[in-house]
C-alpha positions in Angstrom: 105.1 87.0 -58.9 105.1 86.0 -55.1 108.8 85.8 -54.1 108.2 85.2 -50.4 109.6 81.8 -49.2 107.1 78.9 -49.5 105.4 78.2 -45.9 104.9 74.6 -44.8 102.2 72.8 -46.7 98.9 73.1 -44.8 95.4 72.9 -46.5 93.9 75.1 -44.1 92.0 78.0 -45.5 93.5 80.8 -43.6 97.1 79.5 -43.0 100.2 81.2 -44.5 100.6 78.6 -47.1 97.2 78.9 -48.6 97.7 82.9 -48.7 101.2 82.2 -50.3 100.2 79.9 -52.9 97.0 82.1 -53.7 99.1 85.3 -54.2 101.5 83.2 -56.5 99.1 82.0 -58.7 96.3 84.8 -59.2 97.6 86.7 -62.0 98.2 83.8 -64.3 95.0 82.4 -63.4 93.3 85.8 -63.9 94.8 86.2 -67.5 93.3 82.5 -68.6 90.0 83.7 -66.9 89.8 86.9 -68.9 89.8 84.7 -72.0 87.4 81.8 -70.9 84.9 83.5 -68.7 81.8 85.2 -70.0 81.4 89.0 -69.9 78.5 88.9 -67.8 76.3 86.4 -66.1 77.1 84.4 -62.9 80.0 82.5 -61.6 80.1 80.2 -58.6 83.4 79.4 -56.6 83.8 76.3 -54.8 86.3 76.1 -51.7 86.6 80.1 -51.7 88.7 79.7 -48.4 89.6 83.3 -47.2 88.2 84.9 -50.3 91.6 85.9 -51.9 90.7 84.9 -55.2 87.1 85.8 -55.7 87.7 89.2 -54.6 90.8 89.8 -56.7 88.9 88.6 -60.0 85.5 90.3 -59.5 86.8 93.8 -60.3 87.9 92.5 -63.7 84.5 91.4 -64.6 82.3 94.2 -63.5 79.2 92.5 -65.1 79.8 88.9 -63.7 77.9 88.0 -60.3 80.6 86.1 -58.2 78.8 83.5 -55.6 81.6 82.5 -53.3 81.2 79.2 -51.1 83.2 77.1 -48.7 82.4 73.9 -46.6 84.1 75.6 -43.6 81.6 78.5 -42.5 84.6 79.9 -40.4 86.0 81.6 -43.4 83.3 83.5 -44.2 83.9 86.4 -42.2 87.2 86.6 -44.0 85.4 86.6 -47.4 82.9 89.3 -46.2 85.7 91.4 -45.1 87.9 91.3 -48.5 84.8 92.0 -50.2 83.7 95.2 -48.1 87.0 96.5 -48.0 87.2 96.5 -51.9 83.4 97.8 -52.0 82.7 94.6 -54.5 78.8 94.9 -55.1 79.2 91.9 -57.6 80.5 89.5 -54.9 77.5 87.8 -52.8 77.4 86.6 -49.3 79.3 83.4 -49.1 77.1 80.2 -48.8 78.1 76.6 -47.4 78.4 73.7 -49.9 79.3 70.3 -48.8 80.2 68.7 -52.3 79.5 65.3 -50.4 76.3 66.4 -49.4 73.3 67.0 -52.1 71.3 68.7 -49.1 73.8 71.5 -48.7 73.8 72.4 -52.4 72.0 75.4 -54.0 68.7 75.0 -55.6 69.0 75.1 -59.6 65.5 76.5 -59.7 66.5 79.9 -58.1 69.9 80.1 -60.3 72.2 78.4 -62.8 75.7 79.6 -63.5 77.6 80.5 -66.4 80.9 79.3 -64.9 81.8 77.3 -62.0 85.5 77.3 -60.7 87.7 75.7 -58.1 91.2 76.6 -57.1 93.8 74.3 -55.6 91.7 71.6 -54.0 92.4 68.1 -55.6 96.0 67.6 -53.9 94.6 67.9 -50.3 91.1 66.3 -50.8 89.8 63.0 -51.8 89.1 62.2 -55.4 85.5 61.7 -54.4 85.0 65.4 -54.5 85.2 65.4 -58.4 82.0 63.6 -58.1 80.3 66.1 -55.9 81.7 69.0 -58.2 80.5 67.3 -61.4 77.1 66.5 -60.3 76.5 69.8 -58.8 77.6 71.0 -62.2 75.1 68.9 -64.1 72.6 70.6 -62.2 73.5 74.0 -61.9 75.5 75.0 -65.0 73.5 76.7 -67.7 73.5 74.8 -70.9 76.5 76.5 -72.2 78.2 76.7 -68.8 81.6 75.3 -67.9 83.7 74.1 -64.9 87.1 75.5 -64.5 89.6 73.5 -62.2 93.0 74.8 -61.4 95.7 72.8 -59.9 98.7 70.3 -60.1 97.8 66.8 -61.7 99.2 63.6 -63.1 98.2 62.5 -66.6 97.7 58.9 -67.6 99.3 58.1 -64.3 102.6 59.9 -64.9 103.8 63.2 -63.5 104.4 65.9 -65.8 107.4 67.3 -64.5 110.1 66.1 -61.7 109.1 69.2 -59.6 105.6 67.9 -59.4 106.6 64.3 -58.5 108.6 66.0 -55.5 105.9 68.0 -54.7 103.3 65.1 -54.7 106.2 63.3 -52.3 105.9 66.1 -50.0 102.3 65.9 -49.7 102.3 62.4 -49.5 104.9 62.5 -46.5 102.2 64.0 -44.5 100.8 60.7 -44.0 96.9 62.1 -44.6 94.6 59.8 -46.4 93.6 60.6 -49.8 96.2 63.6 -50.1 98.1 63.7 -53.1 98.0 64.7 -57.0 95.0 63.3 -58.9 95.1 62.0 -62.4 93.3 64.2 -65.0 91.7 60.7 -66.4 90.1 60.2 -63.1 88.3 63.5 -63.2 87.4 62.8 -67.0 85.7 59.7 -65.9 83.8 61.4 -63.1 82.6 64.3 -65.5 81.5 61.6 -68.0 79.2 60.2 -65.5 77.5 63.4 -65.4 77.3 64.4 -68.8 80.4 66.6 -68.8 83.7 66.3 -70.9 87.0 67.8 -70.8 87.1 70.6 -73.3 90.6 71.9 -72.9 93.8 71.3 -70.7 95.7 74.6 -70.4 99.2 74.9 -69.2 99.9 77.0 -66.4 103.1 78.3 -64.5 104.6 76.3 -62.0 103.5 73.0 -63.9 99.8 73.5 -63.1 96.7 73.2 -65.2 93.4 74.8 -65.9 91.0 71.9 -66.6 88.1 73.2 -68.5 84.9 70.9 -68.5 81.5 71.3 -70.1 78.8 69.7 -72.0 79.9 67.9 -75.2 
């Protein structure tokens, strides 16, 4: 567990807050991913940021190939450095994916994925990002593939805990358009439009969830 004080909320990929949050949640997420990820195949991460998670997870899945990606190409050096420092041969060079721009998406003819995952994006991203995640998943997932989304969410318009309500208030106070906790039901609607459904909602520490989507 990360016992360091929490830095101010900041969505920048290389900022102290993102590093703090990543170190705080990486072990609980890994424990679940060990249960739900395939032992071999291909995994794609959206919004890889500094590469903290993908390079932490990869050694635990020696037969799984990891493809990091991000909208912001300035983080790519950080991903490569972490990968090379750990000598991770199963982590590919990062690629740019803009979830709002289909022209930036990988070609499904070249590779499909057993699992797609994204960590801590929706509290500081517009809900429209969900459409990109599920549309891309519809194209890139193998028939039995799944999408795992980690983070804090509301359910049926309500906060699941007082601490999540306080956290959301702090995010909203920043005054940035479309920041704030999203509702699981809205993600379900977006997934349904792309032939995907919520298969499980896994409770996580610090009042977060892993939402697991796949074909019905």
